[in-house]
Structures are given as structure tokens and as C-alpha cells.
C-alpha positions in Angstrom: 0.1 -0.1 0.1 1.0 3.4 -0.8 1.3 5.7 2.0 -0.7 8.9 2.1 0.4 10.6 5.2 3.4 10.3 7.5 4.5 11.7 10.7 7.8 10.9 12.5 8.5 12.2 16.0 6.0 14.9 15.6 5.6 17.3 18.7 3.5 20.4 19.4 4.0 22.5 22.1 1.9 25.6 23.2 3.5 28.2 25.2 1.1 29.7 27.6 2.7 32.5 29.4 5.6 31.3 31.2 4.0 27.6 30.8 4.8 25.1 27.8 2.1 23.0 27.4 2.8 20.0 25.5 -0.1 18.6 23.2 1.4 16.1 21.6 4.4 13.8 22.4 6.7 11.5 19.3 3.6 11.0 16.9 4.7 8.2 14.5 1.8 7.2 12.2 1.8 6.1 8.4 -1.6 6.4 6.9 -2.3 4.9 3.4 -3.7 5.6 0.3 -7.4 4.8 0.5 -7.9 4.3 4.2 -10.5 5.6 6.4 -9.3 6.1 9.3 -10.8 7.7 13.0 -8.5 9.3 15.4 -10.3 8.9 18.8 -9.7 10.0 22.5 -10.9 12.2 25.3 -11.5 15.9 25.3 -8.0 17.4 25.2 -6.4 14.5 24.1 -4.6 16.1 21.2 -6.7 14.8 18.2 -7.7 17.7 16.5 -4.6 19.2 16.8 -3.0 16.4 15.3 -5.4 16.3 12.5 -4.6 20.0 11.8 -0.9 19.2 11.7 -1.2 16.8 8.6 -3.7 19.2 7.5 -0.6 22.3 7.1 -3.4 24.2 9.7 -0.8 24.3 12.1 2.8 23.9 12.5 4.8 21.3 14.8 7.1 22.3 17.3 9.3 19.4 16.2 9.4 16.2 13.7 8.1 15.7 10.0 4.9 15.2 8.3 4.5 13.8 4.7 1.5 14.2 2.7 1.6 12.0 -0.7 5.3 11.6 -0.1 6.0 15.5 0.2 7.9 17.2 3.2 5.3 19.8 4.5 7.9 21.4 6.1 9.9 21.9 2.4 7.2 23.8 1.5 7.4 27.7 1.3 4.2 29.3 2.8 2.6 29.7 -0.7 3.4 26.3 -1.6 1.4 25.2 1.5 -1.5 27.4 0.7 -1.4 25.7 -2.4 -1.4 22.0 -0.9 -4.1 22.7 1.1 -6.4 24.1 -1.8 -5.4 21.3 -4.1 -4.7 17.8 -1.9 -6.5 18.3 1.2 -10.5 18.8 1.4 -11.3 20.1 5.2 -14.8 19.3 6.9 -15.7 20.5 10.4 -18.3 20.1 12.9 -19.7 23.7 12.3 -20.0 23.3 8.5 -18.1 26.7 8.1 -20.1 27.6 5.4 -20.5 31.3 4.1 -24.5 32.2 5.2 -25.2 34.7 2.1 -23.8 32.1 -0.3 -25.7 29.4 -2.4 -25.3 26.2 -2.0 -23.6 25.9 -5.5 -21.6 28.7 -4.5 -20.6 27.3 -1.3 -19.2 23.9 -3.2 -17.1 26.2 -6.0 -15.9 28.1 -3.6 -12.2 26.1 -3.5 -12.0 26.5 -7.2 -12.5 30.5 -6.8 -9.9 30.7 -4.1 -7.4 28.7 -6.5 -8.3 31.0 -9.5 -10.1 28.5 -11.9 -13.0 29.3 -14.0 -16.1 27.6 -12.9 -17.4 26.6 -16.5 -14.9 23.6 -17.0 -15.8 22.2 -13.9 -19.7 22.6 -14.4 -20.1 19.0 -15.2 -18.0 17.8 -11.8 -19.9 20.1 -10.0 -23.0 18.6 -11.2 -21.9 15.3 -10.3 -20.4 16.2 -6.9 -24.1 18.0 -6.0 -26.0 14.2 -7.2 -23.5 12.2 -4.8 -24.6 14.5 -1.9 -27.8 14.5 -2.9 -28.3 18.1 -3.1 -29.4 18.9 -6.5 -32.7 20.4 -5.9 -31.2 22.6 -3.0 -28.4 24.1 -5.2 -29.7 27.6 -4.9 -30.8 27.7 -1.5 -28.4 29.5 1.1 -27.3 27.7 4.4 -30.2 29.0 6.4 -32.8 27.3 4.5 -30.8 23.8 4.8 -31.3 21.3 7.8 -28.0 20.5 9.8 -27.6 17.5 8.0 -27.9 19.0 4.5 -25.0 21.7 5.8 -22.8 19.3 6.5 -23.3 17.5 3.0 -22.4 21.2 1.7 -19.5 21.0 3.2 -18.4 17.4 2.1 -19.2 18.8 -1.4 -17.2 21.8 -1.3 -14.1 19.6 0.3 -14.3 17.3 -2.8 -14.7 20.0 -5.6 -10.7 20.2 -6.2 -10.5 16.4 -6.5 -8.4 16.3 -3.4 -6.0 13.2 -2.4 -7.2 13.3 1.1 -10.3 14.5 2.9 -10.2 15.3 6.9 -13.2 15.6 9.2 -12.9 17.1 12.5 -16.1 15.7 14.5 -18.4 15.8 11.0 -21.0 14.0 13.2 -20.7 16.0 16.0 -23.5 18.4 15.9 -26.1 16.1 14.3 -28.8 13.7 15.8 -28.6 9.8 15.2 -30.5 9.6 12.0 -28.5 12.5 10.2 -25.2 11.1 11.6 -25.6 7.9 9.8 -26.8 9.6 6.4 -23.2 11.8 6.6 -21.3 8.5 7.8 -22.7 6.3 5.0 -22.0 9.5 2.5 -18.6 9.4 3.6 -18.1 5.8 3.4 -19.5 5.7 0.0 -16.9 8.3 -1.1 -14.0 6.4 0.5 -15.1 3.2 -1.1 -16.3 4.6 -4.6 -13.7 7.5 -5.5 -10.6 5.8 -3.3 -10.5 8.8 -1.4 -8.0 9.1 2.1 -10.5 9.7 5.1 -9.2 10.8 8.4 -11.7 12.0 11.0 -11.6 12.6 14.6 -14.6 11.3 16.6 -15.6 10.6 19.8 -18.0 8.2 18.9 -17.5 4.4 18.5 -20.5 4.4 16.1 -18.8 6.7 13.4 -15.5 5.1 14.0 -17.1 1.7 12.8 -17.5 3.3 9.5 -13.7 3.2 8.9 -11.4 0.4 8.9 -8.7 1.5 11.2 -9.1 3.2 14.9 -6.2 5.2 16.0 -6.4 6.0 19.6 -4.7 9.0 21.2 -4.6 9.6 25.0 -2.7 12.6 26.9 -1.1 13.4 23.7 0.5 10.3 22.5 -0.8 7.4 20.4 -2.0 4.8 22.8 -3.2 1.9 20.4 -4.1 1.3 17.0 -6.6 -1.3 15.5 -8.4 -2.4 12.7 -12.1 -1.0 12.4 -15.3 -2.3 10.4 -13.1 -3.7 7.3 
């Protein structure tokens, strides 16, 4: 299997006044192309910090991260920004949609931020909206949608630039049980049919079961790795 995400001797420390808080300690991980991995752990364990470091949203204090074989620390700020737009799709707990834009325009944002024209990607847009079952909502704004529909817009937006990796931080943390199942089935389908590498952070054993591996993080360290519902 081809490694998609690799971390070696990864540390993250935050300075709070005169106190150094070590959030991650000696994290060594390999996540392969096409895997659906769940990072689990109690609040404050460092799991979301690990996700943000892997996605280039934050910088490690020490250690290395490789994404698709590319060493992130070897990239300039501009190159890291391009990497985040083109190689990684992000899904957050609270959707992070632009409230005054339509569903279609929210999905198109990664293209526009990357300076691309919409017309050559119109067919892809339509296919993605069909995948997330929102074709009939394309002219609605987020306030006209349910929480589950908003999260499906966020997933569609994450797919727009055809990234290699989708990073999801508690993607169902704000949803009821029925809607949680719908969103997890969608992510599982994307992983299975499109071969996207998906890494999600979750507290839930139920959502973790949709993936094929669970990484347990506690006190900033990896405590256990095991196979999920493969």
C-alpha cells in the first residue's frame, strides 16, 4: 500500500505565558492511500491538533509530516497554501459555510480561491451535487437547510478540487443520530467509490465503525491502533 500521510517524531507544544503545554508527543503514524481512519480520544487528548498539523493548518514544534510523499516543512507558505487547496479537503463540525452564498456557490469556493474558472468544472459540480443529493437545493442558502444538509454541502465543497485526502473534525458532532448515519454512509461511499483517503476525528465508536482503522490518542500520545469494520 502507498503511504499517503506519514508523521515521524511529531511534537506540538503551546506556550501559555511562562508555561509550556505539550499537546502532542512523539507521534509516529502511517496512513495509506484509500484508508478511512478514525482518530479517537478524550477531550484535550490532542486528536484535533494532530488533524490540523497533518492538513497544514498548524505547524509542529518538532518532527516531520509527509503528505503524498511531500515533506510539508520543505514547502514555502505559498506552496503550503496551494497544497491545502488542491490536495486536502476539510470538513468541520460546524460546517463553516458562507451564510449569504447559495449551496452551489459554497461548493465552488475552493475553485474560486484557486483562481480557476467555473465553466470547465461545471460537470464535476453537477456530479458532486448528485453524490451528496443536493441538486434540488443548489439555489438555497445555508439558513434554508437542515444541519445534515449543511454538512453535505461542506463535504461537497471538500470534494470540489478533487483532493487526495479528506480531513474531517467531528463531522457528525452537531447532528442527531439519524443524520449522523446519513453523513457517515456518504463519507463511506466516497471512500469506497472514489478511493479518497479519509481521516476523521471522533468521540463516537459508532462513527468509527464506518472506517477500517482506529487510532487511539491519549495524553498527546498514540496508545493503540486497531482495525475497524473492514
